[in-house]
C-alpha atoms as a printed R data frame, in Angstrom:
    type eleno elety resid chain resno      x       y       z
1   ATOM     1    CA   UNK     A     1 73.938  31.061  16.237
2   ATOM     2    CA   UNK     A     2 74.216  30.688  12.433
3   ATOM     3    CA   UNK     A     3 71.166  29.586  10.449
4   ATOM     4    CA   UNK     A     4 71.257  26.094   8.971
5   ATOM     5    CA   UNK     A     5 72.059  25.660   5.316
6   ATOM     6    CA   UNK     A     6 69.017  25.579   3.025
7   ATOM     7    CA   UNK     A     7 70.696  23.790   0.133
8   ATOM     8    CA   UNK     A     8 70.813  20.020  -0.162
9   ATOM     9    CA   UNK     A     9 73.990  18.153   0.671
10  ATOM    10    CA   UNK     A    10 76.595  18.474  -2.038
11  ATOM    11    CA   UNK     A    11 75.011  21.498  -3.745
12  ATOM    12    CA   UNK     A    12 77.049  24.658  -3.899
13  ATOM    13    CA   UNK     A    13 75.525  28.069  -3.216
14  ATOM    14    CA   UNK     A    14 75.619  29.142  -6.880
15  ATOM    15    CA   UNK     A    15 74.666  25.849  -8.552
16  ATOM    16    CA   UNK     A    16 71.151  26.989  -9.473
17  ATOM    17    CA   UNK     A    17 67.747  26.229  -8.067
18  ATOM    18    CA   UNK     A    18 67.470  22.949  -6.233
19  ATOM    19    CA   UNK     A    19 65.027  21.489  -3.788
20  ATOM    20    CA   UNK     A    20 64.408  23.756  -0.835
21  ATOM    21    CA   UNK     A    21 64.576  22.099   2.552
22  ATOM    22    CA   UNK     A    22 64.016  25.265   4.610
23  ATOM    23    CA   UNK     A    23 65.540  25.365   8.074
24  ATOM    24    CA   UNK     A    24 65.680  21.581   8.591
25  ATOM    25    CA   UNK     A    25 68.554  19.840  10.270
26  ATOM    26    CA   UNK     A    26 70.171  16.665   8.975
27  ATOM    27    CA   UNK     A    27 68.113  14.746  11.546
28  ATOM    28    CA   UNK     A    28 64.745  15.949  10.186
29  ATOM    29    CA   UNK     A    29 62.449  13.038   9.242
30  ATOM    30    CA   UNK     A    30 62.246  14.047   5.577
31  ATOM    31    CA   UNK     A    31 66.021  13.738   5.227
32  ATOM    32    CA   UNK     A    32 66.464  10.577   7.284
33  ATOM    33    CA   UNK     A    33 63.485   8.524   6.110
34  ATOM    34    CA   UNK     A    34 65.210   7.446   2.906
35  ATOM    35    CA   UNK     A    35 67.387   4.907   4.663
36  ATOM    36    CA   UNK     A    36 64.556   3.610   6.842
37  ATOM    37    CA   UNK     A    37 62.218   3.104   3.888
38  ATOM    38    CA   UNK     A    38 64.693   1.848   1.309
39  ATOM    39    CA   UNK     A    39 62.435  -1.040   0.243
40  ATOM    40    CA   UNK     A    40 59.463   1.286  -0.336
41  ATOM    41    CA   UNK     A    41 61.601   3.772  -2.271
42  ATOM    42    CA   UNK     A    42 62.966   1.003  -4.499
43  ATOM    43    CA   UNK     A    43 59.405  -0.197  -5.138
44  ATOM    44    CA   UNK     A    44 58.243   3.290  -6.181
45  ATOM    45    CA   UNK     A    45 61.349   3.824  -8.321
46  ATOM    46    CA   UNK     A    46 60.601   0.560 -10.101
47  ATOM    47    CA   UNK     A    47 56.936   1.526 -10.523
48  ATOM    48    CA   UNK     A    48 57.967   4.839 -12.040
49  ATOM    49    CA   UNK     A    49 59.448   2.882 -14.952
50  ATOM    50    CA   UNK     A    50 56.103   1.219 -15.798
51  ATOM    51    CA   UNK     A    51 54.562   1.914 -19.216
52  ATOM    52    CA   UNK     A    52 52.672   5.195 -19.424
53  ATOM    53    CA   UNK     A    53 53.958   6.631 -16.135
54  ATOM    54    CA   UNK     A    54 56.330   9.109 -17.795
55  ATOM    55    CA   UNK     A    55 53.416  10.545 -19.780
56  ATOM    56    CA   UNK     A    56 51.620  11.410 -16.550
57  ATOM    57    CA   UNK     A    57 47.890  11.110 -16.235
58  ATOM    58    CA   UNK     A    58 44.733  12.186 -14.513
59  ATOM    59    CA   UNK     A    59 43.670  11.557 -10.955
60  ATOM    60    CA   UNK     A    60 41.394   8.620 -11.849
61  ATOM    61    CA   UNK     A    61 43.799   6.637 -14.001
62  ATOM    62    CA   UNK     A    62 44.192   3.045 -12.949
63  ATOM    63    CA   UNK     A    63 47.004   0.520 -13.270
64  ATOM    64    CA   UNK     A    64 47.360  -2.813 -14.997
65  ATOM    65    CA   UNK     A    65 47.583  -5.708 -12.514
66  ATOM    66    CA   UNK     A    66 50.290  -7.351 -14.627
67  ATOM    67    CA   UNK     A    67 52.689  -4.667 -15.928
68  ATOM    68    CA   UNK     A    68 51.865  -1.726 -13.550
69  ATOM    69    CA   UNK     A    69 51.232   0.395 -16.645
70  ATOM    70    CA   UNK     A    70 48.980   3.468 -16.446
71  ATOM    71    CA   UNK     A    71 45.590   3.009 -18.104
72  ATOM    72    CA   UNK     A    72 43.307   6.022 -18.672
73  ATOM    73    CA   UNK     A    73 40.057   5.831 -16.695
74  ATOM    74    CA   UNK     A    74 38.034   6.146 -19.914
75  ATOM    75    CA   UNK     A    75 39.737   3.063 -21.455
76  ATOM    76    CA   UNK     A    76 37.008   0.745 -22.737
77  ATOM    77    CA   UNK     A    77 39.110  -2.062 -24.193
78  ATOM    78    CA   UNK     A    78 39.243  -5.569 -22.779
79  ATOM    79    CA   UNK     A    79 43.049  -5.662 -22.692
80  ATOM    80    CA   UNK     A    80 45.882  -3.545 -21.281
81  ATOM    81    CA   UNK     A    81 47.180  -1.170 -23.966
82  ATOM    82    CA   UNK     A    82 50.764  -1.957 -22.870
83  ATOM    83    CA   UNK     A    83 51.071  -5.691 -22.200
84  ATOM    84    CA   UNK     A    84 47.751  -6.844 -23.744
85  ATOM    85    CA   UNK     A    85 46.771  -8.711 -20.559
86  ATOM    86    CA   UNK     A    86 43.019  -9.181 -20.138
87  ATOM    87    CA   UNK     A    87 41.364  -6.578 -17.872
88  ATOM    88    CA   UNK     A    88 38.531  -7.459 -15.491
89  ATOM    89    CA   UNK     A    89 35.873  -4.783 -15.947
90  ATOM    90    CA   UNK     A    90 34.776  -5.073 -12.308
91  ATOM    91    CA   UNK     A    91 38.239  -4.583 -10.781
92  ATOM    92    CA   UNK     A    92 40.383  -1.450 -11.016
93  ATOM    93    CA   UNK     A    93 43.751  -1.030  -9.329
94  ATOM    94    CA   UNK     A    94 44.478   2.541  -8.345
95  ATOM    95    CA   UNK     A    95 47.674   3.916  -6.797
96  ATOM    96    CA   UNK     A    96 47.313   2.358  -3.362
97  ATOM    97    CA   UNK     A    97 44.039   0.423  -3.371
98  ATOM    98    CA   UNK     A    98 42.007  -1.972  -5.503
99  ATOM    99    CA   UNK     A    99 38.350  -1.221  -6.184
100 ATOM   100    CA   UNK     A   100 35.956  -4.106  -6.814
101 ATOM   101    CA   UNK     A   101 32.666  -2.806  -8.210
102 ATOM   102    CA   UNK     A   102 30.530  -5.937  -7.994
103 ATOM   103    CA   UNK     A   103 30.648  -9.087  -5.897
104 ATOM   104    CA   UNK     A   104 31.502 -12.288  -7.741
105 ATOM   105    CA   UNK     A   105 28.525 -13.961  -9.393
106 ATOM   106    CA   UNK     A   106 29.293 -17.252  -7.630
107 ATOM   107    CA   UNK     A   107 28.293 -16.035  -4.138
108 ATOM   108    CA   UNK     A   108 24.653 -17.055  -4.579
109 ATOM   109    CA   UNK     A   109 25.657 -20.471  -5.895
110 ATOM   110    CA   UNK     A   110 27.608 -21.088  -2.690
111 ATOM   111    CA   UNK     A   111 24.587 -20.140  -0.555
112 ATOM   112    CA   UNK     A   112 22.038 -22.103  -2.584
113 ATOM   113    CA   UNK     A   113 22.434 -25.419  -0.657
114 ATOM   114    CA   UNK     A   114 21.840 -23.605   2.652
115 ATOM   115    CA   UNK     A   115 18.765 -21.867   1.228
116 ATOM   116    CA   UNK     A   116 17.321 -25.160  -0.048
117 ATOM   117    CA   UNK     A   117 18.060 -26.810   3.314
118 ATOM   118    CA   UNK     A   118 16.323 -23.990   5.202
119 ATOM   119    CA   UNK     A   119 13.231 -24.214   2.958
120 ATOM   120    CA   UNK     A   120 13.111 -27.997   3.370
121 ATOM   121    CA   UNK     A   121 13.443 -27.663   7.155
122 ATOM   122    CA   UNK     A   122 10.615 -25.117   7.255
123 ATOM   123    CA   UNK     A   123  8.439 -27.399   5.123
124 ATOM   124    CA   UNK     A   124  9.057 -30.394   7.393
125 ATOM   125    CA   UNK     A   125  8.351 -28.305  10.507
126 ATOM   126    CA   UNK     A   126  5.161 -26.956   8.924
127 ATOM   127    CA   UNK     A   127  3.929 -30.429   8.000
128 ATOM   128    CA   UNK     A   128  4.757 -31.700  11.494
129 ATOM   129    CA   UNK     A   129  2.888 -28.793  13.075
130 ATOM   130    CA   UNK     A   130 -0.182 -29.372  10.881
131 ATOM   131    CA   UNK     A   131 -0.129 -33.105  11.680
132 ATOM   132    CA   UNK     A   132  0.195 -32.413  15.406
133 ATOM   133    CA   UNK     A   133 -2.685 -29.936  15.418
134 ATOM   134    CA   UNK     A   134 -4.896 -32.236  13.261
135 ATOM   135    CA   UNK     A   135 -4.172 -35.303  15.384
136 ATOM   136    CA   UNK     A   136 -4.687 -33.446  18.649
137 ATOM   137    CA   UNK     A   137 -8.221 -32.265  17.698
């Protein structure tokens, strides 16, 4: 049995170094996934054209939420260096997740009516208990 070809489709034996696929058949997942994930591949190809991507970067770079441009982790400005969109200092978008460092300041404001209601209820119950014990004596 002859070994499978190790050069990619369309490459001739003497055309120079190309990607090495080892002893994989044409049905191997790494060769067939391109057609099954066309939408994802198009998305990543489009993202590779974003500002700053060609220059590369470090592992902790983050991305602009508006233009997908690469922003160095040490960037201290209030705007994207590429599209000048305002950056939220508490939110950083990395390659495949978004990191939110602090909860929104408005969370306590939303809970304030419940807190006031609970305190008022406790006060009324306390007064009722004191009245009941004083009247019963």
